[in-house]
C-alpha positions as CSV (number, residue, x, y, z in Angstrom):
1,M,-117.7,122.1,50.9
2,D,-115.0,120.7,53.0
3,N,-114.7,120.6,56.8
4,D,-111.1,121.7,57.6
5,A,-110.9,125.5,57.7
6,A,-112.2,128.0,60.3
7,D,-115.1,130.1,59.3
8,D,-114.1,133.6,58.3
9,T,-117.2,134.6,56.3
10,A,-118.3,138.1,57.1
11,G,-121.9,139.1,57.6
12,I,-123.3,135.7,58.8
13,D,-124.0,134.2,62.2
14,K,-121.0,132.7,63.9
15,P,-121.0,128.9,63.8
16,Q,-122.0,127.1,66.9
17,T,-120.9,124.0,68.7
18,P,-122.8,121.1,67.1
19,S,-126.2,120.6,68.7
20,H,-127.9,117.2,68.9
21,L,-129.9,118.2,65.8
22,L,-126.7,119.0,63.9
23,T,-125.1,115.8,65.1
24,L,-128.1,113.8,63.8
25,C,-127.9,115.4,60.4
26,M,-124.1,114.7,60.2
27,G,-124.7,111.0,60.8
28,S,-124.8,108.3,58.2
29,K,-128.5,107.4,58.5
30,D,-131.6,109.3,57.4
31,N,-133.6,109.3,60.6
32,P,-136.4,111.9,60.4
33,E,-138.1,110.7,63.5
34,A,-135.0,111.4,65.6
35,V,-134.6,114.8,63.9
36,K,-138.3,115.5,64.6
37,E,-137.7,114.7,68.3
38,A,-134.7,117.0,68.4
39,L,-136.7,119.8,66.9
40,Q,-139.4,119.4,69.5
41,E,-137.0,119.4,72.4
42,A,-137.6,122.3,74.9
43,D,-133.8,122.8,74.8
44,A,-133.1,126.5,74.0
45,N,-129.9,125.4,72.3
46,V,-131.8,123.7,69.4
47,N,-131.3,126.1,66.5
48,I,-132.5,124.7,63.2
49,N,-130.1,127.0,61.4
50,G,-127.2,126.6,63.9
51,R,-123.9,126.1,62.1
52,E,-121.1,123.6,62.8
53,K,-117.9,125.4,63.8
54,S,-115.3,124.2,61.3
55,S,-117.5,123.7,58.2
56,G,-120.2,126.2,58.8
57,Q,-122.7,123.6,57.8
58,T,-126.3,123.9,59.0
59,P,-128.3,120.8,59.8
60,L,-130.0,121.3,56.3
61,M,-126.6,121.4,54.5
62,A,-125.3,118.4,56.5
63,A,-128.4,116.3,55.7
64,T,-128.2,117.4,52.0
65,L,-124.6,116.3,51.6
66,R,-125.4,112.9,53.1
67,G,-128.4,112.3,50.8
68,M,-130.9,112.4,53.7
69,A,-134.0,113.4,51.6
70,L,-136.6,112.7,54.3
71,T,-134.6,114.7,56.9
72,V,-134.1,117.5,54.3
73,E,-137.9,117.7,53.8
74,L,-138.6,117.7,57.5
75,L,-136.1,120.5,58.1
76,L,-137.5,122.6,55.3
77,E,-141.1,122.0,56.6
78,S,-139.8,123.1,60.0
79,G,-138.4,126.4,58.8
80,A,-134.8,125.6,57.9
81,D,-133.3,128.4,55.8
82,P,-132.1,126.9,52.5
83,T,-130.2,130.1,51.5
84,I,-127.6,129.8,54.3
85,G,-124.4,128.6,52.8
86,E,-121.6,126.8,54.5
87,K,-118.3,128.5,55.1
88,Q,-117.5,128.9,51.4
89,G,-121.1,130.1,50.6
90,Y,-122.3,126.8,49.0
91,T,-126.0,126.4,49.6
92,P,-127.9,123.0,49.8
93,A,-128.7,123.1,46.1
94,H,-125.0,123.3,45.3
95,G,-124.3,120.5,47.9
96,A,-126.9,118.3,46.3
97,G,-125.4,118.9,42.9
98,F,-121.9,118.2,44.1
99,Q,-122.9,115.0,45.7
100,G,-125.2,113.8,43.0
101,Q,-128.2,113.7,45.3
102,T,-131.3,113.5,43.1
103,A,-133.8,112.7,45.8
104,V,-132.6,115.7,47.8
105,M,-132.7,117.9,44.7
106,R,-136.3,116.8,44.2
107,V,-137.1,118.0,47.7
108,L,-135.3,121.3,47.2
109,K,-137.2,121.9,43.9
110,K,-140.5,121.1,45.7
111,Y,-139.6,124.0,48.0
112,N,-139.0,126.3,45.0
113,L,-135.2,126.6,45.4
114,D,-133.5,128.0,42.4
115,L,-131.7,125.2,40.7
116,N,-130.0,127.8,38.4
117,D,-128.5,129.7,41.4
118,F,-124.9,130.7,40.5
119,H,-122.3,130.7,43.3
120,A,-119.6,133.4,43.3
121,D,-117.3,130.9,41.6
122,G,-119.4,131.1,38.5
123,N,-121.0,127.7,38.7
124,S,-124.5,126.4,39.4
125,P,-125.7,123.2,41.1
126,F,-126.1,121.8,37.6
127,H,-122.4,122.3,36.8
128,R,-121.5,120.7,40.1
129,A,-123.5,117.6,39.1
130,C,-121.7,117.6,35.7
131,W,-118.4,117.3,37.4
132,G,-119.4,114.1,39.2
133,R,-118.0,110.8,37.9
134,T,-120.7,108.4,39.2
135,E,-124.0,107.2,37.8
136,R,-125.9,109.1,40.4
137,H,-124.4,112.4,39.0
138,A,-125.6,111.4,35.5
139,E,-129.1,110.7,37.0
140,L,-129.1,114.1,38.6
141,V,-128.1,115.8,35.4
142,R,-131.1,114.1,33.7
143,Y,-133.5,115.1,36.5
144,M,-132.3,118.7,36.5
145,V,-132.9,119.1,32.8
146,E,-136.1,117.0,32.4
147,D,-137.9,118.0,35.6
148,G,-135.9,120.9,37.1
149,G,-136.1,123.3,34.2
150,V,-132.4,123.7,33.7
151,D,-131.1,124.4,30.2
152,V,-129.0,121.4,29.0
153,N,-126.6,123.9,27.5
154,L,-126.4,126.3,30.5
155,P,-123.0,127.9,30.4
156,S,-120.9,128.6,33.5
157,N,-119.8,132.2,34.0
158,E,-116.7,131.1,32.1
159,G,-118.8,129.9,29.2
160,Q,-118.4,126.2,29.6
161,T,-121.3,123.8,29.3
162,C,-121.9,120.6,31.1
163,M,-120.8,118.6,28.0
164,Q,-117.5,120.5,28.1
165,M,-117.0,120.0,31.8
166,T,-117.8,116.4,32.3
167,S,-115.5,113.4,31.9
168,N,-118.3,111.1,32.9
169,A,-119.3,108.9,30.0
170,M,-122.7,108.3,31.5
171,T,-123.3,112.0,31.9
172,K,-122.2,112.6,28.3
173,E,-124.7,110.0,27.1
174,V,-127.5,111.6,29.1
175,L,-126.6,115.0,27.7
176,R,-126.7,113.7,24.1
177,T,-130.1,112.2,24.6
178,L,-131.3,115.5,26.0
179,G,-130.0,117.4,23.0
180,A,-126.9,119.0,24.4
181,V,-124.7,120.8,21.9
182,E,-121.3,119.1,21.5
183,T,-118.6,121.7,21.1
184,D,-115.0,121.6,22.1
185,A,-114.0,124.0,24.9
186,Q,-111.4,125.5,22.6
187,E,-114.1,126.5,20.1
188,L,-115.6,129.1,22.6
């Protein structure tokens, strides 16, 4: 989910030069009105699923990573494809997990995205939230278990649970209150 390598992913559309829509979604402010205007432009270059050249991010992924929940919802309403990953294949659900974006994850769940989707690296959006060191990551872990239907003891493909992965004391406390099994990684 970085921005520094060229896209070499086979079988997907080539990234495009950032459009006005993509630029808005890569900004620092959640501005759904400006995004709506960009979507309504008669400009043939407006592609809701157009990808940024270096990162491969679509407007949806860019807005997800920045926590722009209102823009994410508008993009999904307008037909953005939430299954398009960035250059490394991470989808918006994985991006929301990685960034600890609970409001965005709520929107993604509303649109029936699979919060248990495993990336080729063997981890789900839940595991990415577990890695985070902030309070917002702990809040997202709570949301994903309580409201998102994720098993609190969901193992990665390598067999590690969130409790084993996290170094975040707040996340550990949330996991305990949700009934996570406390096992040492060496016990597996």
